[in-house]
mmCIF file of the C-alpha atoms, coordinates in Angstrom:
data_MODEL
# 
_entry.id   MODEL 
# 
loop_
_atom_site.group_PDB 
_atom_site.id 
_atom_site.type_symbol 
_atom_site.label_atom_id 
_atom_site.label_alt_id 
_atom_site.label_comp_id 
_atom_site.label_asym_id 
_atom_site.label_entity_id 
_atom_site.label_seq_id 
_atom_site.pdbx_PDB_ins_code 
_atom_site.Cartn_x 
_atom_site.Cartn_y 
_atom_site.Cartn_z 
_atom_site.occupancy 
_atom_site.B_iso_or_equiv 
_atom_site.pdbx_formal_charge 
_atom_site.auth_seq_id 
_atom_site.auth_comp_id 
_atom_site.auth_asym_id 
_atom_site.auth_atom_id 
_atom_site.pdbx_PDB_model_num 
ATOM 1   C CA . MET A 1 1   ? 18.494  -11.746 -39.703 1.00 0.00 ? 1   MET A CA 1 
ATOM 2   C CA . ASP A 1 2   ? 17.802  -15.422 -40.107 1.00 0.00 ? 2   ASP A CA 1 
ATOM 3   C CA . VAL A 1 3   ? 20.863  -17.200 -38.725 1.00 0.00 ? 3   VAL A CA 1 
ATOM 4   C CA . ASN A 1 4   ? 19.724  -20.519 -40.154 1.00 0.00 ? 4   ASN A CA 1 
ATOM 5   C CA . ARG A 1 5   ? 19.745  -19.281 -43.749 1.00 0.00 ? 5   ARG A CA 1 
ATOM 6   C CA . THR A 1 6   ? 22.907  -19.467 -45.817 1.00 0.00 ? 6   THR A CA 1 
ATOM 7   C CA . GLN A 1 7   ? 23.797  -16.108 -47.300 1.00 0.00 ? 7   GLN A CA 1 
ATOM 8   C CA . GLY A 1 8   ? 26.744  -15.136 -49.449 1.00 0.00 ? 8   GLY A CA 1 
ATOM 9   C CA . ILE A 1 9   ? 28.679  -11.904 -49.077 1.00 0.00 ? 9   ILE A CA 1 
ATOM 10  C CA . ALA A 1 10  ? 28.246  -9.573  -52.018 1.00 0.00 ? 10  ALA A CA 1 
ATOM 11  C CA . PRO A 1 11  ? 31.302  -7.656  -53.256 1.00 0.00 ? 11  PRO A CA 1 
ATOM 12  C CA . VAL A 1 12  ? 31.565  -4.029  -52.123 1.00 0.00 ? 12  VAL A CA 1 
ATOM 13  C CA . GLN A 1 13  ? 31.144  -1.468  -54.903 1.00 0.00 ? 13  GLN A CA 1 
ATOM 14  C CA . ASN A 1 14  ? 33.195  1.698   -55.164 1.00 0.00 ? 14  ASN A CA 1 
ATOM 15  C CA . GLN A 1 15  ? 31.680  5.031   -56.136 1.00 0.00 ? 15  GLN A CA 1 
ATOM 16  C CA . SER A 1 16  ? 32.231  4.373   -59.806 1.00 0.00 ? 16  SER A CA 1 
ATOM 17  C CA . GLY A 1 17  ? 30.274  1.128   -59.594 1.00 0.00 ? 17  GLY A CA 1 
ATOM 18  C CA . GLY A 1 18  ? 33.301  -1.201  -59.918 1.00 0.00 ? 18  GLY A CA 1 
ATOM 19  C CA . ASN A 1 19  ? 34.666  -3.779  -57.481 1.00 0.00 ? 19  ASN A CA 1 
ATOM 20  C CA . THR A 1 20  ? 36.983  -2.572  -54.710 1.00 0.00 ? 20  THR A CA 1 
ATOM 21  C CA . GLY A 1 21  ? 38.575  -6.019  -54.443 1.00 0.00 ? 21  GLY A CA 1 
ATOM 22  C CA . ARG A 1 22  ? 38.856  -9.382  -56.113 1.00 0.00 ? 22  ARG A CA 1 
ATOM 23  C CA . GLU A 1 23  ? 35.866  -11.576 -56.843 1.00 0.00 ? 23  GLU A CA 1 
ATOM 24  C CA . ARG A 1 24  ? 35.021  -13.850 -53.913 1.00 0.00 ? 24  ARG A CA 1 
ATOM 25  C CA . HIS A 1 25  ? 35.612  -17.513 -54.562 1.00 0.00 ? 25  HIS A CA 1 
ATOM 26  C CA . PRO A 1 26  ? 32.553  -19.768 -54.001 1.00 0.00 ? 26  PRO A CA 1 
ATOM 27  C CA . ASP A 1 27  ? 34.526  -21.606 -51.310 1.00 0.00 ? 27  ASP A CA 1 
ATOM 28  C CA . ASP A 1 28  ? 35.010  -18.310 -49.449 1.00 0.00 ? 28  ASP A CA 1 
ATOM 29  C CA . GLN A 1 29  ? 31.284  -17.698 -49.591 1.00 0.00 ? 29  GLN A CA 1 
ATOM 30  C CA . ARG A 1 30  ? 30.598  -21.160 -48.153 1.00 0.00 ? 30  ARG A CA 1 
ATOM 31  C CA . ASP A 1 31  ? 33.061  -20.459 -45.311 1.00 0.00 ? 31  ASP A CA 1 
ATOM 32  C CA . ASP A 1 32  ? 31.281  -17.209 -44.471 1.00 0.00 ? 32  ASP A CA 1 
ATOM 33  C CA . ALA A 1 33  ? 27.925  -18.962 -44.431 1.00 0.00 ? 33  ALA A CA 1 
ATOM 34  C CA . GLU A 1 34  ? 29.288  -21.620 -42.123 1.00 0.00 ? 34  GLU A CA 1 
ATOM 35  C CA . GLN A 1 35  ? 30.482  -18.908 -39.717 1.00 0.00 ? 35  GLN A CA 1 
ATOM 36  C CA . GLU A 1 36  ? 27.014  -17.361 -39.639 1.00 0.00 ? 36  GLU A CA 1 
ATOM 37  C CA . ARG A 1 37  ? 25.234  -20.663 -39.028 1.00 0.00 ? 37  ARG A CA 1 
ATOM 38  C CA . PRO A 1 38  ? 25.000  -21.540 -35.254 1.00 0.00 ? 38  PRO A CA 1 
ATOM 39  C CA . ARG A 1 39  ? 26.799  -24.751 -34.406 1.00 0.00 ? 39  ARG A CA 1 
ATOM 40  C CA . ASP A 1 40  ? 24.553  -25.897 -31.574 1.00 0.00 ? 40  ASP A CA 1 
ATOM 41  C CA . GLY A 1 41  ? 21.831  -24.649 -29.215 1.00 0.00 ? 41  GLY A CA 1 
ATOM 42  C CA . ASP A 1 42  ? 18.989  -22.224 -29.942 1.00 0.00 ? 42  ASP A CA 1 
ATOM 43  C CA . ALA A 1 43  ? 19.300  -18.921 -31.766 1.00 0.00 ? 43  ALA A CA 1 
ATOM 44  C CA . PHE A 1 44  ? 17.659  -15.725 -30.544 1.00 0.00 ? 44  PHE A CA 1 
ATOM 45  C CA . GLU A 1 45  ? 17.798  -12.044 -31.390 1.00 0.00 ? 45  GLU A CA 1 
ATOM 46  C CA . ILE A 1 46  ? 18.636  -9.143  -29.046 1.00 0.00 ? 46  ILE A CA 1 
ATOM 47  C CA . GLU A 1 47  ? 18.075  -5.626  -30.395 1.00 0.00 ? 47  GLU A CA 1 
ATOM 48  C CA . GLY A 1 48  ? 18.473  -6.905  -33.940 1.00 0.00 ? 48  GLY A CA 1 
ATOM 49  C CA . LEU A 1 49  ? 21.680  -8.831  -33.239 1.00 0.00 ? 49  LEU A CA 1 
ATOM 50  C CA . ALA A 1 50  ? 21.732  -12.577 -33.636 1.00 0.00 ? 50  ALA A CA 1 
ATOM 51  C CA . ALA A 1 51  ? 23.090  -14.513 -30.647 1.00 0.00 ? 51  ALA A CA 1 
ATOM 52  C CA . GLU A 1 52  ? 23.347  -18.139 -29.662 1.00 0.00 ? 52  GLU A CA 1 
ATOM 53  C CA . ILE A 1 53  ? 22.317  -20.034 -26.526 1.00 0.00 ? 53  ILE A CA 1 
ATOM 54  C CA . THR A 1 54  ? 24.390  -23.116 -25.982 1.00 0.00 ? 54  THR A CA 1 
ATOM 55  C CA . PRO A 1 55  ? 22.995  -26.054 -24.036 1.00 0.00 ? 55  PRO A CA 1 
ATOM 56  C CA . ALA A 1 56  ? 25.187  -25.099 -21.073 1.00 0.00 ? 56  ALA A CA 1 
ATOM 57  C CA . ALA A 1 57  ? 23.900  -21.506 -21.129 1.00 0.00 ? 57  ALA A CA 1 
ATOM 58  C CA . GLN A 1 58  ? 20.329  -22.751 -21.421 1.00 0.00 ? 58  GLN A CA 1 
ATOM 59  C CA . ARG A 1 59  ? 20.796  -24.860 -18.302 1.00 0.00 ? 59  ARG A CA 1 
ATOM 60  C CA . VAL A 1 60  ? 22.035  -21.800 -16.419 1.00 0.00 ? 60  VAL A CA 1 
ATOM 61  C CA . LEU A 1 61  ? 19.012  -19.762 -17.581 1.00 0.00 ? 61  LEU A CA 1 
ATOM 62  C CA . ASP A 1 62  ? 16.631  -22.542 -16.584 1.00 0.00 ? 62  ASP A CA 1 
ATOM 63  C CA . SER A 1 63  ? 18.251  -22.676 -13.147 1.00 0.00 ? 63  SER A CA 1 
ATOM 64  C CA . LEU A 1 64  ? 17.890  -18.903 -12.710 1.00 0.00 ? 64  LEU A CA 1 
ATOM 65  C CA . ALA A 1 65  ? 14.256  -19.055 -13.813 1.00 0.00 ? 65  ALA A CA 1 
ATOM 66  C CA . ALA A 1 66  ? 13.584  -21.769 -11.243 1.00 0.00 ? 66  ALA A CA 1 
ATOM 67  C CA . GLU A 1 67  ? 15.060  -19.537 -8.539  1.00 0.00 ? 67  GLU A CA 1 
ATOM 68  C CA . ILE A 1 68  ? 13.174  -16.423 -9.672  1.00 0.00 ? 68  ILE A CA 1 
ATOM 69  C CA . GLU A 1 69  ? 9.722   -18.017 -9.822  1.00 0.00 ? 69  GLU A CA 1 
ATOM 70  C CA . PRO A 1 70  ? 9.381   -18.523 -6.013  1.00 0.00 ? 70  PRO A CA 1 
ATOM 71  C CA . LEU A 1 71  ? 10.539  -14.927 -5.486  1.00 0.00 ? 71  LEU A CA 1 
ATOM 72  C CA . ARG A 1 72  ? 7.904   -13.704 -7.942  1.00 0.00 ? 72  ARG A CA 1 
ATOM 73  C CA . ARG A 1 73  ? 5.176   -15.599 -6.055  1.00 0.00 ? 73  ARG A CA 1 
ATOM 74  C CA . GLN A 1 74  ? 6.399   -14.164 -2.744  1.00 0.00 ? 74  GLN A CA 1 
ATOM 75  C CA . LEU A 1 75  ? 6.252   -10.649 -4.223  1.00 0.00 ? 75  LEU A CA 1 
ATOM 76  C CA . GLU A 1 76  ? 2.686   -11.212 -5.392  1.00 0.00 ? 76  GLU A CA 1 
ATOM 77  C CA . MET A 1 77  ? 1.706   -12.458 -1.930  1.00 0.00 ? 77  MET A CA 1 
ATOM 78  C CA . ALA A 1 78  ? 3.347   -9.414  -0.316  1.00 0.00 ? 78  ALA A CA 1 
ATOM 79  C CA . ARG A 1 79  ? 1.404   -7.094  -2.618  1.00 0.00 ? 79  ARG A CA 1 
ATOM 80  C CA . GLU A 1 80  ? -1.846  -8.867  -1.748  1.00 0.00 ? 80  GLU A CA 1 
ATOM 81  C CA . ARG A 1 81  ? -1.109  -8.494  1.982   1.00 0.00 ? 81  ARG A CA 1 
ATOM 82  C CA . GLU A 1 82  ? -0.348  -4.806  1.463   1.00 0.00 ? 82  GLU A CA 1 
ATOM 83  C CA . GLN A 1 83  ? -3.669  -4.312  -0.328  1.00 0.00 ? 83  GLN A CA 1 
ATOM 84  C CA . ASN A 1 84  ? -5.521  -6.126  2.452   1.00 0.00 ? 84  ASN A CA 1 
ATOM 85  C CA . LEU A 1 85  ? -3.838  -3.939  5.060   1.00 0.00 ? 85  LEU A CA 1 
ATOM 86  C CA . ARG A 1 86  ? -4.798  -0.805  3.144   1.00 0.00 ? 86  ARG A CA 1 
ATOM 87  C CA . GLU A 1 87  ? -8.415  -1.964  3.021   1.00 0.00 ? 87  GLU A CA 1 
ATOM 88  C CA . ASP A 1 88  ? -8.359  -2.761  6.746   1.00 0.00 ? 88  ASP A CA 1 
ATOM 89  C CA . LEU A 1 89  ? -6.975  0.700   7.527   1.00 0.00 ? 89  LEU A CA 1 
ATOM 90  C CA . ALA A 1 90  ? -9.664  2.332   5.386   1.00 0.00 ? 90  ALA A CA 1 
ATOM 91  C CA . LEU A 1 91  ? -12.512 0.759   7.374   1.00 0.00 ? 91  LEU A CA 1 
ATOM 92  C CA . HIS A 1 92  ? -13.414 1.269   10.996  1.00 0.00 ? 92  HIS A CA 1 
ATOM 93  C CA . ALA A 1 93  ? -12.611 -1.600  13.351  1.00 0.00 ? 93  ALA A CA 1 
ATOM 94  C CA . PHE A 1 94  ? -16.265 -2.657  13.628  1.00 0.00 ? 94  PHE A CA 1 
ATOM 95  C CA . LEU A 1 95  ? -18.464 0.093   12.174  1.00 0.00 ? 95  LEU A CA 1 
ATOM 96  C CA . PRO A 1 96  ? -19.649 -0.284  8.557   1.00 0.00 ? 96  PRO A CA 1 
ATOM 97  C CA . VAL A 1 97  ? -18.104 3.086   7.611   1.00 0.00 ? 97  VAL A CA 1 
ATOM 98  C CA . PRO A 1 98  ? -14.628 4.407   6.796   1.00 0.00 ? 98  PRO A CA 1 
ATOM 99  C CA . GLY A 1 99  ? -12.373 5.111   9.768   1.00 0.00 ? 99  GLY A CA 1 
ATOM 100 C CA . ARG A 1 100 ? -10.926 8.512   10.610  1.00 0.00 ? 100 ARG A CA 1 
ATOM 101 C CA . ARG A 1 101 ? -7.822  8.106   8.423   1.00 0.00 ? 101 ARG A CA 1 
ATOM 102 C CA . GLU A 1 102 ? -9.833  7.253   5.312   1.00 0.00 ? 102 GLU A CA 1 
ATOM 103 C CA . PHE A 1 103 ? -12.414 9.974   6.011   1.00 0.00 ? 103 PHE A CA 1 
ATOM 104 C CA . LEU A 1 104 ? -9.653  12.597  6.285   1.00 0.00 ? 104 LEU A CA 1 
ATOM 105 C CA . ARG A 1 105 ? -8.226  11.344  2.995   1.00 0.00 ? 105 ARG A CA 1 
ATOM 106 C CA . GLU A 1 106 ? -11.644 11.834  1.347   1.00 0.00 ? 106 GLU A CA 1 
ATOM 107 C CA . LEU A 1 107 ? -11.973 15.303  2.897   1.00 0.00 ? 107 LEU A CA 1 
ATOM 108 C CA . ASN A 1 108 ? -8.522  16.304  1.637   1.00 0.00 ? 108 ASN A CA 1 
ATOM 109 C CA . HIS A 1 109 ? -9.495  15.051  -1.821  1.00 0.00 ? 109 HIS A CA 1 
ATOM 110 C CA . VAL A 1 110 ? -12.537 17.359  -1.787  1.00 0.00 ? 110 VAL A CA 1 
ATOM 111 C CA . LEU A 1 111 ? -10.399 20.289  -0.595  1.00 0.00 ? 111 LEU A CA 1 
ATOM 112 C CA . ASN A 1 112 ? -7.957  19.705  -3.454  1.00 0.00 ? 112 ASN A CA 1 
ATOM 113 C CA . HIS A 1 113 ? -10.728 19.686  -6.084  1.00 0.00 ? 113 HIS A CA 1 
ATOM 114 C CA . LEU A 1 114 ? -12.992 22.524  -4.961  1.00 0.00 ? 114 LEU A CA 1 
ATOM 115 C CA . ASN A 1 115 ? -12.544 24.264  -8.307  1.00 0.00 ? 115 ASN A CA 1 
ATOM 116 C CA . ASP A 1 116 ? -14.224 21.318  -10.005 1.00 0.00 ? 116 ASP A CA 1 
ATOM 117 C CA . LEU A 1 117 ? -17.420 21.715  -7.950  1.00 0.00 ? 117 LEU A CA 1 
ATOM 118 C CA . ALA A 1 118 ? -20.326 23.941  -8.908  1.00 0.00 ? 118 ALA A CA 1 
ATOM 119 C CA . ALA A 1 119 ? -20.828 25.087  -5.298  1.00 0.00 ? 119 ALA A CA 1 
ATOM 120 C CA . LEU A 1 120 ? -18.868 24.872  -2.077  1.00 0.00 ? 120 LEU A CA 1 
ATOM 121 C CA . PRO A 1 121 ? -19.677 21.694  -0.124  1.00 0.00 ? 121 PRO A CA 1 
ATOM 122 C CA . SER A 1 122 ? -20.146 21.354  3.619   1.00 0.00 ? 122 SER A CA 1 
ATOM 123 C CA . ILE A 1 123 ? -19.388 18.936  6.411   1.00 0.00 ? 123 ILE A CA 1 
ATOM 124 C CA . ALA A 1 124 ? -21.712 17.875  9.230   1.00 0.00 ? 124 ALA A CA 1 
ATOM 125 C CA . VAL A 1 125 ? -20.481 16.412  12.518  1.00 0.00 ? 125 VAL A CA 1 
ATOM 126 C CA . LEU A 1 126 ? -22.800 14.195  14.600  1.00 0.00 ? 126 LEU A CA 1 
ATOM 127 C CA . HIS A 1 127 ? -22.112 13.228  18.215  1.00 0.00 ? 127 HIS A CA 1 
ATOM 128 C CA . VAL A 1 128 ? -24.047 10.431  19.950  1.00 0.00 ? 128 VAL A CA 1 
ATOM 129 C CA . VAL A 1 129 ? -24.766 12.011  23.321  1.00 0.00 ? 129 VAL A CA 1 
ATOM 130 C CA . ASN A 1 130 ? -25.992 8.926   25.171  1.00 0.00 ? 130 ASN A CA 1 
ATOM 131 C CA . ALA A 1 131 ? -23.276 6.536   23.994  1.00 0.00 ? 131 ALA A CA 1 
ATOM 132 C CA . ASP A 1 132 ? -21.536 6.590   27.398  1.00 0.00 ? 132 ASP A CA 1 
ATOM 133 C CA . ASP A 1 133 ? -24.843 5.880   29.151  1.00 0.00 ? 133 ASP A CA 1 
ATOM 134 C CA . VAL A 1 134 ? -25.313 2.770   27.012  1.00 0.00 ? 134 VAL A CA 1 
ATOM 135 C CA . ARG A 1 135 ? -21.746 1.718   27.811  1.00 0.00 ? 135 ARG A CA 1 
ATOM 136 C CA . ARG A 1 136 ? -22.240 2.051   31.576  1.00 0.00 ? 136 ARG A CA 1 
ATOM 137 C CA . GLN A 1 137 ? -25.645 0.382   31.721  1.00 0.00 ? 137 GLN A CA 1 
ATOM 138 C CA . TYR A 1 138 ? -25.354 -2.394  29.138  1.00 0.00 ? 138 TYR A CA 1 
ATOM 139 C CA . GLY A 1 139 ? -21.638 -2.981  28.550  1.00 0.00 ? 139 GLY A CA 1 
ATOM 140 C CA . ARG A 1 140 ? -19.131 -2.582  25.766  1.00 0.00 ? 140 ARG A CA 1 
ATOM 141 C CA . ALA A 1 141 ? -20.702 -5.094  23.375  1.00 0.00 ? 141 ALA A CA 1 
ATOM 142 C CA . ALA A 1 142 ? -24.036 -3.298  23.641  1.00 0.00 ? 142 ALA A CA 1 
ATOM 143 C CA . LEU A 1 143 ? -22.305 0.005   22.901  1.00 0.00 ? 143 LEU A CA 1 
ATOM 144 C CA . ASP A 1 144 ? -20.751 -1.462  19.766  1.00 0.00 ? 144 ASP A CA 1 
ATOM 145 C CA . ARG A 1 145 ? -24.152 -2.674  18.571  1.00 0.00 ? 145 ARG A CA 1 
ATOM 146 C CA . PHE A 1 146 ? -25.638 0.714   19.409  1.00 0.00 ? 146 PHE A CA 1 
ATOM 147 C CA . LEU A 1 147 ? -23.041 2.598   17.350  1.00 0.00 ? 147 LEU A CA 1 
ATOM 148 C CA . VAL A 1 148 ? -23.450 0.172   14.445  1.00 0.00 ? 148 VAL A CA 1 
ATOM 149 C CA . HIS A 1 149 ? -27.193 0.858   14.608  1.00 0.00 ? 149 HIS A CA 1 
ATOM 150 C CA . VAL A 1 150 ? -26.504 4.603   14.466  1.00 0.00 ? 150 VAL A CA 1 
ATOM 151 C CA . ALA A 1 151 ? -24.063 4.275   11.561  1.00 0.00 ? 151 ALA A CA 1 
ATOM 152 C CA . GLN A 1 152 ? -26.527 2.199   9.565   1.00 0.00 ? 152 GLN A CA 1 
ATOM 153 C CA . GLY A 1 153 ? -29.318 4.663   10.312  1.00 0.00 ? 153 GLY A CA 1 
ATOM 154 C CA . ILE A 1 154 ? -27.231 7.599   9.072   1.00 0.00 ? 154 ILE A CA 1 
ATOM 155 C CA . SER A 1 155 ? -26.178 5.704   5.936   1.00 0.00 ? 155 SER A CA 1 
ATOM 156 C CA . ARG A 1 156 ? -29.780 5.036   4.951   1.00 0.00 ? 156 ARG A CA 1 
ATOM 157 C CA . LEU A 1 157 ? -30.504 8.780   4.908   1.00 0.00 ? 157 LEU A CA 1 
ATOM 158 C CA . LEU A 1 158 ? -27.551 9.878   2.789   1.00 0.00 ? 158 LEU A CA 1 
ATOM 159 C CA . GLN A 1 159 ? -27.377 10.706  -0.889  1.00 0.00 ? 159 GLN A CA 1 
ATOM 160 C CA . PRO A 1 160 ? -25.033 8.848   -3.269  1.00 0.00 ? 160 PRO A CA 1 
ATOM 161 C CA . THR A 1 161 ? -22.590 11.767  -3.325  1.00 0.00 ? 161 THR A CA 1 
ATOM 162 C CA . ASP A 1 162 ? -22.375 12.016  0.493   1.00 0.00 ? 162 ASP A CA 1 
ATOM 163 C CA . VAL A 1 163 ? -19.413 10.510  2.350   1.00 0.00 ? 163 VAL A CA 1 
ATOM 164 C CA . LEU A 1 164 ? -19.902 9.177   5.884   1.00 0.00 ? 164 LEU A CA 1 
ATOM 165 C CA . GLY A 1 165 ? -17.055 8.356   8.225   1.00 0.00 ? 165 GLY A CA 1 
ATOM 166 C CA . SER A 1 166 ? -16.190 7.830   11.870  1.00 0.00 ? 166 SER A CA 1 
ATOM 167 C CA . LEU A 1 167 ? -14.084 10.403  13.703  1.00 0.00 ? 167 LEU A CA 1 
ATOM 168 C CA . GLY A 1 168 ? -13.538 7.980   16.558  1.00 0.00 ? 168 GLY A CA 1 
ATOM 169 C CA . GLY A 1 169 ? -15.506 7.194   19.697  1.00 0.00 ? 169 GLY A CA 1 
ATOM 170 C CA . SER A 1 170 ? -19.117 8.263   19.305  1.00 0.00 ? 170 SER A CA 1 
ATOM 171 C CA . ASP A 1 171 ? -18.482 10.953  16.676  1.00 0.00 ? 171 ASP A CA 1 
ATOM 172 C CA . PHE A 1 172 ? -19.474 10.722  13.016  1.00 0.00 ? 172 PHE A CA 1 
ATOM 173 C CA . ALA A 1 173 ? -18.993 13.129  10.129  1.00 0.00 ? 173 ALA A CA 1 
ATOM 174 C CA . VAL A 1 174 ? -20.573 13.497  6.702   1.00 0.00 ? 174 VAL A CA 1 
ATOM 175 C CA . ILE A 1 175 ? -19.214 15.293  3.631   1.00 0.00 ? 175 ILE A CA 1 
ATOM 176 C CA . LEU A 1 176 ? -22.181 16.854  1.812   1.00 0.00 ? 176 LEU A CA 1 
ATOM 177 C CA . LEU A 1 177 ? -21.074 17.788  -1.693  1.00 0.00 ? 177 LEU A CA 1 
ATOM 178 C CA . GLY A 1 178 ? -24.323 19.354  -2.777  1.00 0.00 ? 178 GLY A CA 1 
ATOM 179 C CA . ALA A 1 179 ? -25.168 21.353  0.343   1.00 0.00 ? 179 ALA A CA 1 
ATOM 180 C CA . ASP A 1 180 ? -24.263 24.750  1.765   1.00 0.00 ? 180 ASP A CA 1 
ATOM 181 C CA . THR A 1 181 ? -23.891 25.157  5.521   1.00 0.00 ? 181 THR A CA 1 
ATOM 182 C CA . LEU A 1 182 ? -27.557 25.912  6.135   1.00 0.00 ? 182 LEU A CA 1 
ATOM 183 C CA . THR A 1 183 ? -28.671 22.893  4.121   1.00 0.00 ? 183 THR A CA 1 
ATOM 184 C CA . ALA A 1 184 ? -26.106 20.743  5.926   1.00 0.00 ? 184 ALA A CA 1 
ATOM 185 C CA . ARG A 1 185 ? -27.528 21.774  9.314   1.00 0.00 ? 185 ARG A CA 1 
ATOM 186 C CA . GLU A 1 186 ? -31.059 21.014  8.163   1.00 0.00 ? 186 GLU A CA 1 
ATOM 187 C CA . ARG A 1 187 ? -30.085 17.591  6.893   1.00 0.00 ? 187 ARG A CA 1 
ATOM 188 C CA . ALA A 1 188 ? -28.194 16.799  10.089  1.00 0.00 ? 188 ALA A CA 1 
ATOM 189 C CA . VAL A 1 189 ? -31.254 17.707  12.150  1.00 0.00 ? 189 VAL A CA 1 
ATOM 190 C CA . GLY A 1 190 ? -33.364 15.468  9.929   1.00 0.00 ? 190 GLY A CA 1 
ATOM 191 C CA . ILE A 1 191 ? -30.951 12.593  10.602  1.00 0.00 ? 191 ILE A CA 1 
ATOM 192 C CA . THR A 1 192 ? -31.192 13.057  14.371  1.00 0.00 ? 192 THR A CA 1 
ATOM 193 C CA . ARG A 1 193 ? -34.990 13.051  14.237  1.00 0.00 ? 193 ARG A CA 1 
ATOM 194 C CA . SER A 1 194 ? -35.078 9.915   12.105  1.00 0.00 ? 194 SER A CA 1 
ATOM 195 C CA . LEU A 1 195 ? -32.696 8.071   14.449  1.00 0.00 ? 195 LEU A CA 1 
ATOM 196 C CA . SER A 1 196 ? -34.655 9.069   17.530  1.00 0.00 ? 196 SER A CA 1 
ATOM 197 C CA . ALA A 1 197 ? -37.673 7.364   15.963  1.00 0.00 ? 197 ALA A CA 1 
ATOM 198 C CA . SER A 1 198 ? -35.674 4.147   15.362  1.00 0.00 ? 198 SER A CA 1 
ATOM 199 C CA . PRO A 1 199 ? -34.485 2.753   18.726  1.00 0.00 ? 199 PRO A CA 1 
ATOM 200 C CA . LEU A 1 200 ? -32.330 -0.336  19.157  1.00 0.00 ? 200 LEU A CA 1 
ATOM 201 C CA . SER A 1 201 ? -33.740 -3.235  21.169  1.00 0.00 ? 201 SER A CA 1 
ATOM 202 C CA . GLU A 1 202 ? -31.196 -4.359  23.764  1.00 0.00 ? 202 GLU A CA 1 
ATOM 203 C CA . GLY A 1 203 ? -32.017 -6.753  26.599  1.00 0.00 ? 203 GLY A CA 1 
ATOM 204 C CA . GLY A 1 204 ? -35.693 -5.824  26.564  1.00 0.00 ? 204 GLY A CA 1 
ATOM 205 C CA . ALA A 1 205 ? -34.899 -2.098  26.574  1.00 0.00 ? 205 ALA A CA 1 
ATOM 206 C CA . GLN A 1 206 ? -35.339 0.365   23.731  1.00 0.00 ? 206 GLN A CA 1 
ATOM 207 C CA . LEU A 1 207 ? -32.152 2.368   23.246  1.00 0.00 ? 207 LEU A CA 1 
ATOM 208 C CA . VAL A 1 208 ? -33.014 5.648   21.529  1.00 0.00 ? 208 VAL A CA 1 
ATOM 209 C CA . PRO A 1 209 ? -30.064 7.422   19.856  1.00 0.00 ? 209 PRO A CA 1 
ATOM 210 C CA . ARG A 1 210 ? -29.731 11.046  20.914  1.00 0.00 ? 210 ARG A CA 1 
ATOM 211 C CA . LEU A 1 211 ? -27.459 13.155  18.738  1.00 0.00 ? 211 LEU A CA 1 
ATOM 212 C CA . ILE A 1 212 ? -26.257 16.743  18.579  1.00 0.00 ? 212 ILE A CA 1 
ATOM 213 C CA . THR A 1 213 ? -24.884 18.141  15.326  1.00 0.00 ? 213 THR A CA 1 
ATOM 214 C CA . GLY A 1 214 ? -22.822 20.921  13.818  1.00 0.00 ? 214 GLY A CA 1 
ATOM 215 C CA . ALA A 1 215 ? -21.882 21.987  10.300  1.00 0.00 ? 215 ALA A CA 1 
ATOM 216 C CA . ALA A 1 216 ? -19.257 24.030  8.499   1.00 0.00 ? 216 ALA A CA 1 
ATOM 217 C CA . GLU A 1 217 ? -18.397 25.014  4.948   1.00 0.00 ? 217 GLU A CA 1 
ATOM 218 C CA . ILE A 1 218 ? -15.538 23.215  3.190   1.00 0.00 ? 218 ILE A CA 1 
ATOM 219 C CA . SER A 1 219 ? -13.688 26.217  1.809   1.00 0.00 ? 219 SER A CA 1 
ATOM 220 C CA . ALA A 1 220 ? -10.487 26.810  -0.132  1.00 0.00 ? 220 ALA A CA 1 
ATOM 221 C CA . GLY A 1 221 ? -7.421  27.520  1.950   1.00 0.00 ? 221 GLY A CA 1 
ATOM 222 C CA . SER A 1 222 ? -8.659  25.469  4.882   1.00 0.00 ? 222 SER A CA 1 
ATOM 223 C CA . SER A 1 223 ? -7.300  22.105  6.015   1.00 0.00 ? 223 SER A CA 1 
ATOM 224 C CA . ALA A 1 224 ? -9.191  18.930  6.833   1.00 0.00 ? 224 ALA A CA 1 
ATOM 225 C CA . ASP A 1 225 ? -8.531  19.316  10.570  1.00 0.00 ? 225 ASP A CA 1 
ATOM 226 C CA . ALA A 1 226 ? -9.544  22.988  10.550  1.00 0.00 ? 226 ALA A CA 1 
ATOM 227 C CA . THR A 1 227 ? -12.769 22.158  8.724   1.00 0.00 ? 227 THR A CA 1 
ATOM 228 C CA . ILE A 1 228 ? -13.675 19.506  11.299  1.00 0.00 ? 228 ILE A CA 1 
ATOM 229 C CA . ARG A 1 229 ? -12.856 21.894  14.157  1.00 0.00 ? 229 ARG A CA 1 
ATOM 230 C CA . ALA A 1 230 ? -15.167 24.513  12.650  1.00 0.00 ? 230 ALA A CA 1 
ATOM 231 C CA . ALA A 1 231 ? -18.017 22.006  12.460  1.00 0.00 ? 231 ALA A CA 1 
ATOM 232 C CA . ASP A 1 232 ? -17.289 20.832  15.995  1.00 0.00 ? 232 ASP A CA 1 
ATOM 233 C CA . ALA A 1 233 ? -17.399 24.424  17.254  1.00 0.00 ? 233 ALA A CA 1 
ATOM 234 C CA . ASP A 1 234 ? -20.816 24.803  15.633  1.00 0.00 ? 234 ASP A CA 1 
ATOM 235 C CA . LEU A 1 235 ? -21.886 21.564  17.356  1.00 0.00 ? 235 LEU A CA 1 
ATOM 236 C CA . LEU A 1 236 ? -20.842 22.920  20.768  1.00 0.00 ? 236 LEU A CA 1 
ATOM 237 C CA . ARG A 1 237 ? -22.889 26.067  20.183  1.00 0.00 ? 237 ARG A CA 1 
ATOM 238 C CA . ASN A 1 238 ? -25.921 23.873  19.470  1.00 0.00 ? 238 ASN A CA 1 
ATOM 239 C CA . ALA A 1 239 ? -25.415 21.568  22.483  1.00 0.00 ? 239 ALA A CA 1 
# 
């Protein structure tokens, strides 16, 4: 409805097509049009109903909008901080790989979608045996650099569908979507051999990573923790 357009009121017809009341006088029609026309302020429409904003009401709305805008900016900033915190939690404190929490989330995602995979995937666990030796001989900073070197070395040998993560300390794990348990063990052994041929130079010394590995199938009905324990048990048998 256009509230700025003068409209007359047509007489109501009865069922027989005749008038139900007297003919409206032109002055009556002008009075009705005047009632429909807003006297001041802006007109707007809510769910098809015409309404009027007076200057006083407009000032109140403007005041509320001025109060809401800072709150909206604060909400946006809070959401950005939340996203940053989520990203920080996903990554390890200093290693260029996901931390344990994020890795477990990825493993649970695989467990929940096993029916979508052509074959059952596997997980490989890799433990850096000489990490404590590096810590005692060269210090904490050297250990951090050593573990970063190991993480980067593992990453270079993975396929695009593999997921690498840290389990904490000197333990790493890899989700191998396209590998059964036997293939996972073979690939883990290949990683250890490659890393042993790529030492880290530290204070004139060559720090050679020494790893032991284990693997387990990611099967339906198992949990993320149980799957990791199975791979860790296989690692202990190979130690």
